[in-house]
N, C-alpha and C positions, 0 to 999 in steps of 0.2 A: 768774686763771687759771680757768678758769668751764671747763674742759671736763674740768679734772681735778678740779675741784667735783662735777662731777654723779658721775660714775665712782664716786668716793669713799660719795658720798650712797647711790648704786644700789645695791651692795657693803655698805655696813651695810644699808639696807632689807632685804636678804635675811639677814642674819645671825642666827645660831640665840638662840635666846632674846631675840632685843627684842621688845618687848609688840605688841601691833598696834597698840595710840593711835600709839605713836613711829612704825613704819612706816611711816602714813596719809600721816603729817606728814614723813618726811623722802620718802617718795615725793612727795609735793606739794610739795615747794620744788624737786625736782628739775624738776617740768611745768613753777614757776611761774620754771626758770628756761631752759627749752627756750622757754619764750614771750618773757621778758620781755628775756632777752640775747641771745637769737639771733632770737628772730620766726620760728620754728619751731614750728607750733603739731602737725603731723606726729611730731616726735621726742616729744612729750609726751605720746601718744596711749598710747603704750604704759604710762608710769607711773601716766597716767588708771586706763587701764582693772584694772593692778596696785591700786587703791585700790577700787575695784568688786568685786573678789576678796576683801578682806579686809574690804569694811564696803559691801557692798551697795546701802543704804540713805545713801550721804555724795554730798550733794545736792548740792555745788562739785563734785563728780567728775561728777557726771549734768549737769549745767548746760553743765560747758567741755565735755562730749565732744558731746555734742546740738549745741551751735555748732561744736565745729570741724566732725564728720562733715557738718554742712550747709552748710559753707564747702569740705568738700572734697567734697561730691557725694556721698558713701558711707553711699548710699541704704539695702541692706540690713542696714549694721552699724548705722546708723538705727533701724530697725525691731525689731531683735534691740535695741537698750539700751529703746527704750519697750518690748517686752515683758517685760522685768526692771522697769521700770514698773507696767506694769498690774501681774506680780505681787506687787508690792508694796501694791497701792493696788484700792479696792475700790466696786460704787457707781459712781456716775455716770462720776465719775473715773476707774474702771478702764476704761467702755462710750470714754470721751474718746479714752482712749488708744490701744484697739481700731480705736478707727474712726482714730485718725489712722494708724495703723499698716497699714491697708487702704487707704488714700487714696495714702499714701505706695507702696505696693504697685502700686496703676491706676496712678496717676499718673507715680510718679518713676522708678520700677522697670520697669514693665510687663509688671507681670508679676500678673494675672489670677489667677491660677490659685492662687499664695500668696496674697492677698486674700480668694478664697473658702475657702481652707484658717482664716483669720482668722478671716473670722466663723462659721465652722464651728465652729470653737474656741471662741470668745463662749458659742454656740447651745448648745454641748456643757453649758457650764461652769454657766449659767444654771439660778436653782431655777423653781418650779413658779408664783411672783411674779414674776420677772425680767420685764422690757420685750422680751418674744421677740417682738411684733411689729415694733419698730423694727427689730433683727437683721434678722428675714426679710424685709422690708423691701429690706435693705444689700443682701442675697441674691437676693433675686429680682432687683435691676435689674441685677447681676453677672452671675445665670445669664442673661438675658437678652442679655445684653452678648459675651457669650462662645457664643450658642448654643446651651445646654446644656438643651435642651426639655422633657427629662424632669424634671432636676433640680427645673426652674421651676415643672414642672408642682406638682410634689412640692411645694414651697415654697408656691407657692398656695394647693394645698388645707387646709397645716399654718393659711396666714393666715385663710382662711375660717372653718375652725374655729374660731378665736377672736375674730375681727372682731366689730366691735359691726356693731346693723339698720343701721343705713346705708352702712358697706362691704360688703355681702356680695354684694350686685348688681353693682358695678365689679370686683371680685375675679372673681366667677363670669365676667364678659364676660372678661376675660382669661384664663383659665382658659381656658375656651371657644375663644377664635380660638387660644393652643397647641396644642389639641390638633387642630380640621380645619386651622389655615392650619399647621404646624409639622409636627405630629406625624401628620397624612395621619389620625386614627383618629374618622371621621364618627362614629362609633358613639357612642364613647365621651362627646366632642363635645356629642353631639345629648342624650345625660343631663345635661349641664352645663345648658345650658338651658335643657332639660326645669323645672331646679330652680331658675333664675330665674323662671320661668312658675306656678311653683307657690308664690316670693315674692311676685310681681310678676307677676298674668296682665293685663294688657293690655299689657304692654312688647313693643312690637313689633320693635323687632330683636331678638328671642328667638326671636319669632314667625314672622320671614322668614328668619332664620337658622337655624331648628329645622326647616323644613319645606324648605329647602336641605341640610340634614345628610341628614334621611330620609332625601330621595330617591336624596342618593349613595350612601346603605349601602345602599339598597335596600328597605328597611323601610318601603314603601306601606302595610301594617295601624298601621304609629307613626305613621306621617300621619293617616290616616282617624282614627285616634283622639284624636289632637289637637285636629283638628277639631271630630268630635263633643264630645268635652269642655268647648269652646268654645264649642259651640253655633255654629259657620259653617261646618253640613255642604253650604249652597249654594254658601259661594264654595269649596269645597273643590277640583271643577273646574278652576276658572280657576286657584288659585295652583299647581295641578300642571304645567295648560296653561305657567304662566308661568315656571315653573323650567325645562320642557324646551324653552322656549327660550334660556335663559339659557344651558344647558348647551352645552360645545364635543363633549360627547362623544355620536355619533351612537348608538350602541348604548344609552346611558344612555338618552338623548331618546326613544328608541323606548320604553322601558319606562317611563317617565313616561307616555308620550302613552299607550301604551296600556290602564295602569291609569287613567290618564281617561276614558276613553271605556268604559272597565268603569264607573264610577264613575257616571259622567252618566246610562249606558243603568238603572241599577241605580238611580238618582234622579229619573228622566223616569218608570216606570214605577211609583213610588211617588206620583207628582205630575200633577194634575189642569191644570196649565200648559198650551196648546194649544200653546206656541212648545217643548217639554221636546224631543221629536223631534227637530226642527231643530236643537236643539244639543249633542243626539249626534251626529247626520249629520257636523255642521261637525267634532266633537273626530277620529271617524273618519275624516276627511278628511285633517288633520292628521297624524294618524297613518300613514299613507298617504304623504304630501307627506318625512315625515323616514324609514319605510320601504317604501317602494315594490312592494315582495315580500311588505309583508305579510298571512298568507291571513284573517286572524281578522278584520283592516278591510277586505278583501276580499268577505268570506262577510256582513260586519253589513251592507254597502250593496249588494252585491248587490238584494235583494231592497225596498228605498227608491230603485232607480236602474229598477229592472223598472218599478215602481207610477208611478213618474214620466217613463217612457218615454225615459230616455236612453241608449239606446241604445250606441253611441258607449265613456261609460263603462262603461256594464253590460261589453261586449268585453274591456276592458283588467281589470277583474277576475275577467271566467271565464277570462280567462290566466292569471292569478296563481293563481286555484282549481285551475290543472290543472295549473302549476308545483308542489302541493302535494299531488296526486291522494294516495291512498296503496294504489293496489294497481290490475291494467292494466285492469279490469271500469270501475274510478272513472277512470280517466283518458278513457276511450272513452267513458262517459259525457259525462264532461264534453264532447271535440271534439265530440262528434254535437251538446251543445247548444249550440257555439257556432255550428257549422255552420247550424243553425236558426237562430240567431239572424240570421246573418250574407245568410242566401238570403231569409228571409221580413218582418225586420224592419229588415236594413240594404239590404235586395235590390239587394244585391250577388252576383255568380251567381259572379264572378272570385274572391271573398275568399271567399264559399260552397267553390269546389271547393279553393283553398288548403287549405282546411279538413278535405275528405273526403279529399284525398291525407295529408292529415297521418293522418287515421282508418286509413285504407288502409293507409300505412305501418306502422301500429303494431300492426294485425292484419289482415295480408292475408287469412285464409280467416275473419272473420269475418261471417255471412250476407250483410246490407246494404252490406259497405265498397263494393264495387266496384260495387255500382250505383250509389248517391251518386255514383260518380267518371263514371261514364260517361254518368251522367245533366245534371252540372254541365259535365262537362266537353266543352262541343262544339263550337267555335273549334276549327280548324287546329291549331292549336300543342297546348292543351289534349286534342286525341286524341293526337299524339306521343308528348304527356307519357305519358299512359296509358297508352297500347300500348308503349310501353317499361318503363314499371314493372308492369306485369301480365307482362310477360315477364319481367321481372327477376325477381319477388318467387315467379315457379313453379319457381323455381329450387330452390326449399327443400325438401331431402328429407324436414324433418317435415310438410312439411303433408301432407294427404291426399291420395292421387292425384285422386278427382273434383274436388277445389277447384284442383289443379293444373291438370286437365282443363280446367274452368270458363272457367278464369283465359286460357288462351292461346286458346280457342275465341272470347272475348269479342275477345280483342288481336286476332288470325285477321282477324274480321271487320272489325275496326275499319281495321285494315291495309290489308285490299283491297279497303273500299268507300268510304271514308269518305277517308285516307288517298292512297291510289292504289299502296302500295308493294308492287306483286305480289308481288318477290321475298324482301322481307320474309312476306309475306302466306303465301307457300307453304310459308319456312322455321315460320314458327308452328304450319300444318297440319301440319307433318311430325312436325316435336312433337309435336301431338297425336296422332298414331300413333304414334308411341312408346310414351304412356302409356295407350292404350287404342288395341289394336287392332284394325283393323277398320270404323275407327268412318266411316259413308256420307258423313258431311259433309266430313269429313277428306279423304276421298279421293276426292270430287265436285270440293271448294276445292282440290286439286291439281290433278286434271286442267285441271283450269277454267284454273288460274293457266301449268299448263303452254302449252296454248292461246294463249291470250293475249302466251305471251314466243314466241311460234314454237321451244319449245322442246321438238323433235321426238322428241331422242332419251330426254328426260325420260317425256314421257307414253307414251312407247311403254312404259317400263319400268313406270309406274304403274299403266297398263291393265293390263300382263300380273302386277303384284304382287296386282292383284287379280282373277284369272283365277279362283285358287284357292275361291273364298267367293260366283264368282258363279252365281246357283240354275242348275238344268238348265233349262228353261225358257228361259233368257235367254242362255244360254251364246254359242249361234248369232249373236244381234246384239252381243253382247260380242268376238269373233270378227274379226265383218264391219268392225268401229268400228277393233280393230290393224288389220286387213289395207289398210284406206283409209290410216292411215299411215303403212307400211311403202310401201306404192305410189304412193300422191301426195307424201307431205312428204320421206318417206325417201329413195324413189327405188328400195328392197329389193324387187327382182318375185319373187328366189327365195323368199324370206322372204314378203312378200304370197300367191307365188302356196301354199307350205305352209300360211299360215292361210286361204286360199281354200280349199284342199282338206278342214281342218278345218271350217269351217264345213259345206261338202257333208258332210260326215261326220256334223254333228251333227243338221244338216236337210238331205237330199237332194233337196228340192226350192226350194232357196234361188236365186229368181233373178239376187237380183245377186252372188251365190258363183259361179254358171254363167258368167253374165256378165265375168265378173273373169278365170278359170281361161281363156275363150275369148281373150279381151284379153291377158292374162300369157303366154299360152305362141305367139299371135303372135309378142308383142314379143320375147318371149326366141328365137323358132325353134326353141321344140321340136315341131317339126310331128308326132312320132308322140303326144306327149302330147295334142296340137291334134285329132289324127286322132280318135281317139279320142274325146277332148269332142265333137267333133261327130256321131261318130256315136251318142254317148248322146243329146244333144239331137232327131237324128234321128229314133229309137228313142222317144224320148219323144214325141214333135208326131206318129209312126204311133198 
């Protein structure tokens, strides 16, 4: 009756007054019965655990529990048991227990945080002379596995503080990679790689990585200082160019190239090498390839291309400079420079005309702007373009009246004489009159346009509108012109008769006026008036 025996033994082991040693043996016998009689080690776990509560260092209970936990894959319980063993041990044996606990936490439980916690407890419990390097090495591997990069960097820093001389560089390399690649801290990483160079000045990887990090951090002063310290200033420009070529960040690449060009220029000024200037040009050109609108590169290359007479390339640079003009005056000056280049160096009047129109659009009231446009725009389509442009610009109320009149005058002249659009010419001359009342050229051209267009009412209106401004000595001739238009062009015989009469009043002996009145009186059947006129003719003849 083994079940009854187990119950009796269990109750007896818990009775008050039973010595600890006897309790332990009763519990051990209970565990043996479960294992040997029932082949049920799971039921033996409780009495064995109770033994350890009463006698924590009982080797037999520890061994049996470890075996049972292992078979039943109760890994967390096994880890706890190993922890108790570790507490009871010291030195190397204790570290082995902890290492086993951490291994089980990682491999069996899959609990990396638990493994890290175990090693941190070990590290905290070690004295100053303890084997901290082994513990930190284990922690470093765990931190890397769980991607806790800050913690890894700190552990590596601690390892570096106690590492032997031959171990320093590998630790620093690993530490620098963590800061650069995992934590995105190029400035901190650069400090680590500089420490490597301090330990091993010829370290190729450190030099290569450090220059990349300094460039990435934008620390070009540090990069120059690095090469100066190494006595490799002549290689600095090539290094910067190589860095720029490898980066995918266009903004960073442009900054690196610009700094490389500045360094190359400074070195060229200090160098006696005949090809130093060519090297500077190449670097500035590389910068333009990365940043096509870089104002500094354009400014530095412009005089070089001018000396080399590379006019198309110079045109591109001048356009870049124009885009970065600092003021309206600077913008006009640059456009004039481009126009002169197109006209005199590229021999392209069409291109020069385009830039002249752009300069005019930017400052239509500039003294020379309109003149350059009219001089360069000689083709019919170009003339049409600038006539329209001038007419539009003259609408600006902010522009001075004389400037507006000047533009309209140029446009009107060209519209009539070169474009042959008399309607447009007349409208432009009328706008001139609106701004400059009594302008003689405008009045004359309007009358001419009306005549060419056979617009007799408009011509008559123009002539009458000018009558008040005609000098007294010219009044008769002016009225005679009006009378001819009324009679021969408009057929207004009554009006013509009145006008011829006015001519006679202004100049009584005007022959054309007398003939006109005789003709008109007869044509109109105004016999009394005709008789009077004939009597006057007879009187004058006698």
